DOVEX-198885 format. One line per 4 residues: number of its first residue (from 1); for each residue x, y negated, z of N, C-alpha, C, CB. Coordinates in nm, 2 decimals, always signed. Glycine has a CB too. Layout:
<sites>
NUM) X,Y,Z,X,Y,Z,X,Y,Z,X,Y,Z ~ ... .
</sites>
This chain:
<sites>
1) +15.89,+10.04,+1.75,+15.75,+10.00,+1.76,+15.69,+10.04,+1.88,+15.67,+10.07,+1.65 ~ +15.71,+10.15,+1.95,+15.65,+10.19,+2.06,+15.72,+10.10,+2.18,+15.67,+10.35,+2.08 ~ +15.83,+10.08,+2.18,+15.89,+10.00,+2.29,+15.84,+9.86,+2.30,+16.04,+9.99,+2.27 ~ +15.80,+9.81,+2.17,+15.75,+9.68,+2.15,+15.62,+9.68,+2.21,+15.75,+9.63,+2.00 .
5) +15.53,+9.78,+2.19,+15.41,+9.79,+2.24,+15.41,+9.81,+2.38,+15.35,+9.89,+2.17 ~ +15.48,+9.90,+2.44,+15.51,+9.91,+2.59,+15.53,+9.79,+2.64,+15.62,+9.98,+2.63 ~ +15.63,+9.70,+2.61,+15.67,+9.56,+2.66,+15.54,+9.47,+2.65,+15.79,+9.49,+2.56 ~ +15.47,+9.49,+2.55,+15.36,+9.40,+2.54,+15.24,+9.44,+2.64,+15.32,+9.39,+2.40 .
9) +15.23,+9.56,+2.66,+15.12,+9.61,+2.77,+15.17,+9.58,+2.90,+15.09,+9.76,+2.76 ~ +15.30,+9.57,+2.92,+15.35,+9.54,+3.07,+15.33,+9.41,+3.08,+15.50,+9.59,+3.11 ~ +15.36,+9.32,+2.98,+15.35,+9.19,+3.00,+15.20,+9.14,+3.01,+15.42,+9.13,+2.91 ~ +15.10,+9.20,+2.94,+14.97,+9.18,+2.95,+14.92,+9.21,+3.09,+14.90,+9.26,+2.85 .
13) +14.95,+9.32,+3.14,+14.91,+9.37,+3.28,+14.98,+9.29,+3.38,+14.95,+9.52,+3.30 ~ +15.10,+9.23,+3.37,+15.15,+9.14,+3.47,+15.07,+9.02,+3.46,+15.30,+9.10,+3.44 ~ +15.04,+8.97,+3.37,+14.96,+8.83,+3.34,+14.82,+8.84,+3.41,+14.94,+8.81,+3.18 ~ +14.75,+8.97,+3.38,+14.62,+9.01,+3.44,+14.63,+9.00,+3.60,+14.56,+9.16,+3.40 .
17) +14.73,+9.07,+3.65,+14.74,+9.09,+3.78,+14.79,+8.95,+3.85,+14.84,+9.21,+3.80 ~ +14.86,+8.85,+3.78,+14.88,+8.73,+3.82,+14.77,+8.65,+3.85,+14.96,+8.68,+3.73 ~ +14.68,+8.64,+3.73,+14.56,+8.58,+3.74,+14.46,+8.63,+3.83,+14.52,+8.56,+3.61 ~ +14.45,+8.74,+3.85,+14.36,+8.81,+3.95,+14.39,+8.77,+4.10,+14.38,+8.96,+3.94 .
21) +14.54,+8.77,+4.12,+14.59,+8.74,+4.24,+14.56,+8.57,+4.27,+14.75,+8.78,+4.24 ~ +14.54,+8.49,+4.17,+14.52,+8.35,+4.19,+14.37,+8.33,+4.20,+14.59,+8.27,+4.08 ~ +14.29,+8.43,+4.20,+14.14,+8.41,+4.20,+14.10,+8.38,+4.35,+14.06,+8.55,+4.15 ~ +14.00,+8.29,+4.36,+13.94,+8.25,+4.49,+13.90,+8.38,+4.58,+13.79,+8.15,+4.46 .
25) +13.93,+8.37,+4.69,+13.89,+8.48,+4.80,+13.74,+8.47,+4.80,+13.95,+8.46,+4.95 ~ +13.68,+8.60,+4.81,+13.52,+8.59,+4.82,+13.49,+8.58,+4.97,+13.44,+8.73,+4.75 ~ +13.37,+8.55,+4.99,+13.31,+8.54,+5.14,+13.28,+8.70,+5.18,+13.16,+8.44,+5.14 ~ +13.29,+8.78,+5.11,+13.26,+8.92,+5.18,+13.34,+8.96,+5.27,+13.26,+9.02,+5.09 .
29) +13.29,+9.03,+5.37,+13.38,+9.07,+5.49,+13.47,+9.18,+5.45,+13.30,+9.13,+5.62 ~ +13.59,+9.19,+5.52,+13.67,+9.30,+5.48,+13.67,+9.42,+5.55,+13.80,+9.28,+5.48 ~ +13.68,+9.54,+5.50,+13.65,+9.67,+5.55,+13.77,+9.75,+5.55,+13.55,+9.74,+5.48 ~ +13.80,+9.83,+5.66,+13.92,+9.91,+5.66,+13.87,+10.05,+5.69,+14.02,+9.85,+5.77 .
33) +13.89,+10.13,+5.60,+13.85,+10.28,+5.61,+13.97,+10.36,+5.64,+13.78,+10.34,+5.49 ~ +13.96,+10.43,+5.75,+14.07,+10.52,+5.80,+14.03,+10.66,+5.80,+14.12,+10.49,+5.94 ~ +14.09,+10.74,+5.70,+14.05,+10.89,+5.68,+14.16,+10.96,+5.74,+14.03,+10.93,+5.52 ~ +14.14,+11.06,+5.82,+14.24,+11.15,+5.87,+14.17,+11.28,+5.90,+14.31,+11.09,+5.99 .
37) +14.23,+11.39,+5.87,+14.18,+11.52,+5.89,+14.24,+11.59,+6.01,+14.20,+11.61,+5.77 ~ +14.15,+11.66,+6.09,+14.18,+11.75,+6.18,+14.24,+11.65,+6.31,+14.28,+11.86,+6.11 ~ +14.17,+11.55,+6.32,+14.20,+11.44,+6.44,+14.08,+11.45,+6.53,+14.22,+11.28,+6.38 ~ +14.10,+11.45,+6.66,+13.99,+11.43,+6.75,+13.99,+11.30,+6.81,+14.00,+11.52,+6.84 .
41) +13.88,+11.28,+6.89,+13.85,+11.14,+6.93,+13.97,+11.07,+7.03,+13.69,+11.14,+7.02 ~ +14.03,+11.17,+7.10,+14.13,+11.13,+7.22,+14.26,+11.15,+7.16,+14.12,+11.23,+7.35 ~ +14.29,+11.18,+7.03,+14.42,+11.21,+6.97,+14.52,+11.08,+6.94,+14.39,+11.28,+6.83 ~ +14.46,+10.97,+6.96,+14.52,+10.85,+6.92,+14.55,+10.77,+7.07,+14.42,+10.76,+6.82 .
45) +14.66,+10.70,+7.08,+14.69,+10.63,+7.21,+14.58,+10.53,+7.25,+14.82,+10.56,+7.20 ~ +14.51,+10.47,+7.17,+14.42,+10.36,+7.20,+14.30,+10.43,+7.25,+14.39,+10.27,+7.08 ~ +14.28,+10.56,+7.24,+14.17,+10.63,+7.29,+14.21,+10.71,+7.40,+14.12,+10.71,+7.18 ~ +14.34,+10.71,+7.46,+14.37,+10.79,+7.58,+14.47,+10.87,+7.55,+14.26,+10.86,+7.63 .
49) +14.53,+10.90,+7.45,+14.64,+11.03,+7.43,+14.77,+10.93,+7.47,+14.65,+11.11,+7.25 ~ +14.86,+11.00,+7.56,+14.99,+10.96,+7.58,+15.09,+10.99,+7.48,+15.03,+11.01,+7.69 ~ +15.05,+11.08,+7.39,+15.15,+11.16,+7.29,+15.15,+11.07,+7.17,+15.10,+11.31,+7.25 ~ +15.05,+11.02,+7.12,+15.06,+10.95,+6.98,+15.01,+10.80,+7.00,+14.96,+11.03,+6.87 .
53) +15.12,+10.70,+6.97,+15.08,+10.58,+6.99,+15.10,+10.51,+6.85,+15.16,+10.51,+7.10 ~ +14.98,+10.48,+6.79,+14.99,+10.42,+6.64,+14.96,+10.27,+6.68,+14.88,+10.48,+6.52 ~ +15.06,+10.18,+6.62,+15.03,+10.05,+6.65,+14.90,+9.98,+6.55,+15.16,+9.97,+6.62 ~ +14.88,+10.02,+6.44,+14.78,+9.95,+6.35,+14.64,+9.98,+6.40,+14.81,+9.99,+6.21 .
57) +14.60,+10.12,+6.43,+14.48,+10.15,+6.47,+14.44,+10.09,+6.59,+14.46,+10.28,+6.47 ~ +14.54,+10.10,+6.69,+14.52,+10.05,+6.83,+14.50,+9.90,+6.83,+14.65,+10.09,+6.93 ~ +14.56,+9.81,+6.74,+14.52,+9.67,+6.73,+14.38,+9.66,+6.67,+14.63,+9.59,+6.65 ~ +14.35,+9.73,+6.59,+14.22,+9.74,+6.52,+14.11,+9.74,+6.63,+14.21,+9.87,+6.42 .
61) +14.12,+9.85,+6.71,+14.03,+9.88,+6.81,+14.03,+9.78,+6.94,+14.07,+10.03,+6.86 ~ +14.14,+9.70,+6.95,+14.16,+9.60,+7.05,+14.09,+9.47,+7.01,+14.31,+9.58,+7.07 ~ +14.08,+9.46,+6.88,+14.02,+9.34,+6.83,+13.87,+9.34,+6.84,+14.05,+9.32,+6.70 ~ +13.80,+9.28,+6.91,+13.65,+9.27,+6.91,+13.62,+9.12,+6.93,+13.59,+9.36,+7.02 .
65) +13.57,+9.08,+6.81,+13.52,+8.93,+6.81,+13.39,+8.90,+6.88,+13.51,+8.88,+6.66 .
</sites>
């Protein structure tokens, strides 16, 4: 009985995620929040550090529309 219930719940959650993925994209802007602890302003390569080069944040900083 529990296995059947588990399979039904998995199938239902798969269908919900499928239909939510097919939903139209909203016109709201996208936000990226980067949270790090104990990091200074110049600790990342895009802000001047030769030690740490992070590709993702450096591309975000370089993109200025």
